[in-house]
C-alpha positions in Angstrom: -9.2 -144.2 -63.0 -7.2 -141.6 -64.8 -8.7 -139.2 -67.4 -6.8 -141.1 -70.2 -8.1 -144.4 -69.1 -11.7 -143.0 -69.0 -11.4 -142.0 -72.5 -9.9 -145.3 -73.5 -12.8 -147.1 -71.8 -15.5 -144.8 -73.2 -14.3 -143.9 -76.8 -17.1 -146.1 -78.2 -19.7 -143.7 -76.5 -18.3 -140.8 -78.6 -18.1 -142.9 -81.7 -21.6 -144.1 -81.4 -23.3 -140.7 -80.1 -21.5 -138.0 -82.1 -20.3 -139.4 -85.5 -21.5 -140.6 -88.8 -24.7 -138.6 -88.7 -25.9 -139.5 -85.2 -25.7 -136.1 -83.6 -27.7 -133.1 -85.2 -25.5 -130.5 -83.8 -22.5 -132.0 -85.5 -24.5 -132.5 -88.9 -26.3 -129.2 -89.0 -23.9 -126.9 -87.3 -20.5 -128.1 -86.3 -19.4 -129.8 -89.4 -20.6 -127.0 -91.7 -18.8 -124.4 -89.7 -15.7 -126.5 -89.7 -15.9 -126.8 -93.4 -16.2 -123.0 -93.8 -13.4 -122.1 -91.4 -10.9 -124.5 -92.9 -11.7 -123.8 -96.6 -8.6 -122.8 -98.5 -6.0 -124.1 -96.0 -3.5 -126.6 -97.4 -2.0 -128.2 -94.4 -4.3 -128.8 -91.4 -3.8 -130.3 -87.9 -6.9 -131.7 -86.2 -6.0 -131.5 -82.5 -8.0 -134.1 -80.6 -9.3 -135.6 -83.7 -11.2 -138.5 -82.0 -12.2 -140.9 -84.8 -11.5 -138.3 -87.5 -14.8 -136.9 -88.8 -13.5 -133.3 -89.0 -10.1 -134.6 -90.4 -11.9 -136.5 -93.0 -14.1 -133.5 -93.9 -11.0 -131.4 -94.4 -9.2 -134.1 -96.4 -12.1 -134.5 -98.8 -11.9 -130.7 -99.5 -8.3 -131.3 -100.8 -6.2 -130.4 -97.7 -3.3 -132.4 -96.4 -4.6 -133.3 -92.9 -3.0 -134.9 -89.8 -5.0 -135.8 -86.8 -3.8 -136.4 -83.4 -5.4 -137.7 -80.3 -4.1 -139.1 -77.1 -6.6 -142.1 -77.0 -5.5 -145.2 -78.9 -9.2 -146.4 -79.2 -10.0 -143.3 -81.1 -6.9 -143.5 -83.3 -7.4 -147.0 -84.1 -11.0 -146.3 -85.3 -9.9 -143.2 -87.3 -7.5 -145.4 -89.2 -10.1 -148.0 -89.7 -12.6 -145.3 -91.2 -9.8 -144.0 -93.6 -10.8 -141.1 -95.7 -7.3 -139.6 -96.4 -5.8 -138.0 -93.2 -2.8 -139.3 -91.5 -2.9 -139.9 -87.8 -0.5 -139.9 -84.8 -1.1 -140.6 -81.1 -0.2 -137.6 -79.0 -1.4 -135.3 -76.4 -2.1 -131.5 -77.0 0.6 -130.4 -74.7 3.4 -132.2 -76.5 2.9 -132.3 -80.3 5.4 -134.3 -82.4 5.8 -131.7 -85.2 8.3 -129.0 -86.0 7.5 -125.4 -85.6 5.6 -123.7 -88.4 4.3 -126.9 -89.8 0.6 -126.2 -90.4 -1.4 -123.2 -91.8 -4.4 -124.1 -89.9 -5.3 -125.9 -86.5 -8.7 -127.0 -85.5 -9.7 -128.2 -82.1 -13.4 -129.3 -81.8 -14.8 -129.7 -78.3 -11.3 -130.7 -77.0 -10.0 -128.0 -74.7 -12.9 -128.6 -72.1 -11.2 -131.9 -71.6 -7.6 -130.6 -71.3 -6.0 -130.0 -67.9 -2.8 -128.4 -69.4 -4.4 -125.5 -71.3 -1.4 -123.1 -71.3 1.0 -125.8 -72.7 -1.6 -126.8 -75.2 -2.0 -123.4 -76.6 1.9 -122.9 -76.5 1.9 -126.0 -78.9 -0.7 -124.6 -81.1 1.0 -121.4 -81.6 4.4 -123.2 -82.0 3.2 -125.6 -84.9 1.2 -122.9 -86.8 2.8 -120.8 -89.4 2.7 -117.0 -89.0 -0.7 -115.8 -90.1 -2.1 -119.3 -89.7 -5.7 -119.9 -88.5 -6.8 -121.6 -85.2 -10.5 -122.6 -85.4 -11.3 -123.3 -81.7 -14.7 -124.9 -80.8 -15.8 -125.2 -77.3 -18.9 -126.2 -75.4 -20.1 -122.7 -74.3 -18.5 -122.0 -70.9 -21.7 -120.5 -69.5 -23.6 -123.9 -70.1 -20.7 -126.1 -68.8 -20.3 -124.3 -65.5 -20.5 -126.8 -62.7 -23.9 -126.3 -60.8 -25.7 -125.1 -64.0 -28.9 -126.6 -65.1 -32.6 -126.2 -65.6 -34.7 -124.7 -62.8 -38.4 -125.2 -62.6 -39.6 -122.3 -60.6 -43.0 -122.9 -59.2 -42.8 -119.8 -56.9 -43.6 -117.7 -59.9 -47.1 -117.1 -61.1 -47.3 -118.4 -63.7 -44.4 -121.0 -63.0 -41.2 -120.4 -64.9 -38.3 -122.5 -66.3 -34.8 -120.9 -66.7 -31.2 -121.8 -66.8 -29.1 -121.4 -63.7 -25.5 -120.5 -64.2 -23.2 -121.9 -61.6 -19.9 -120.7 -60.2 -18.8 -119.4 -63.6 -15.5 -117.7 -62.5 -14.2 -120.7 -60.7 -11.8 -123.1 -62.8 -13.1 -126.5 -61.9 -12.2 -130.1 -63.0 -14.9 -132.7 -62.8 -15.7 -136.2 -64.0 -19.4 -136.2 -65.2 -21.5 -139.2 -65.9 -22.7 -138.2 -69.4 -24.7 -141.5 -69.8 -25.3 -144.4 -67.4 -22.0 -145.8 -66.5 -20.0 -143.6 -68.9 -17.7 -141.1 -67.1 -15.9 -138.3 -69.0 -13.6 -135.6 -67.5 -14.3 -132.0 -68.0 -12.6 -128.7 -67.2 -14.7 -125.6 -66.8 -12.9 -122.3 -67.3 -14.3 -118.8 -67.8 -14.0 -117.4 -71.3 -11.5 -114.8 -70.2 -9.1 -117.6 -69.3 -9.0 -118.9 -72.9 -9.0 -115.4 -74.5 -6.1 -114.4 -72.4 -4.2 -117.6 -73.0 -4.6 -117.2 -76.8 -3.7 -113.5 -77.1 -0.7 -113.9 -74.8 0.7 -116.2 -77.6 -0.3 -114.0 -80.5 -3.4 -115.9 -81.4 -5.8 -113.0 -81.9 -9.5 -113.5 -82.2 -10.9 -112.1 -85.4 -14.2 -113.9 -85.4 -16.4 -114.8 -82.4 -19.3 -117.2 -83.1 -22.3 -118.1 -80.8 -24.8 -119.7 -83.0 -28.2 -120.7 -81.8 -28.8 -124.5 -81.3 -29.8 -126.0 -84.7 -33.3 -127.1 -85.4 -32.4 -130.8 -85.5 -31.1 -130.5 -81.9 -34.3 -128.7 -80.8 -36.4 -131.4 -82.3 -34.5 -134.1 -80.5 -34.4 -132.1 -77.4 -37.8 -130.4 -76.8 -36.9 -129.7 -73.2 -34.4 -127.1 -74.6 -36.9 -125.3 -76.9 -37.6 -122.6 -74.2 -34.0 -121.7 -74.1 -33.3 -121.7 -77.9 -31.7 -118.2 -77.7 -29.0 -119.6 -75.4 -25.9 -120.8 -77.4 -24.5 -124.2 -76.6 -21.5 -123.8 -78.9 -18.7 -121.2 -78.9 -16.2 -120.7 -81.8 -13.2 -118.6 -81.5 -11.5 -118.0 -85.0 -8.0 -116.9 -84.3 -4.9 -115.8 -86.4 -1.4 -116.1 -85.4 0.2 -112.7 -85.3 3.5 -113.6 -83.2 6.7 -113.2 -85.1 8.7 -115.9 -83.2 
């Protein structure tokens, strides 16, 4: 099954588990950050919009918002939920917009599912106006490295638990079973791969955010409490400086 078919089949997993208040990380951390970072921008592209919760948030603040996603199941649900944005079915590597169309682009937990990183960043830089903002949300690459996970070390006295980081420097594509019978494609890349791809296209990072997990997530996931100082989210706030 292709990546696009996996997303079509499992879009309801995302809609059920991560929207409309179901996920404390979105409610307490991601949505407030997105609101702050998009404030004051008039024309916004939500890249990989899913069912549109960030697009609706920006539209409610008065922006003109367009959401795009390659998954028809997500776009149909976004249209059904309404809230003001316009939507188009499109992949990140080939956006159906003229150059210099938007003054802000947001991509929230999207690029870890995109194989065509360079083409997608090309498109972000193309559709942004000079001086425009790119708010780039990622699952933190340290956490998503294949082979990473909790280790219960009973050799230590007293026993210890810690997070093992896998082959961080290797760019790797996997299909992960995120819940029983729900398979989602992921691409792990080291942070340098993202930073270099952005800077080569004039998208320069001027704010780098690594927030601690919010309390609602820790309450829901007590196994993570011992590592509450390890960030799960990474946000790169970029400004387009290229003069095309």
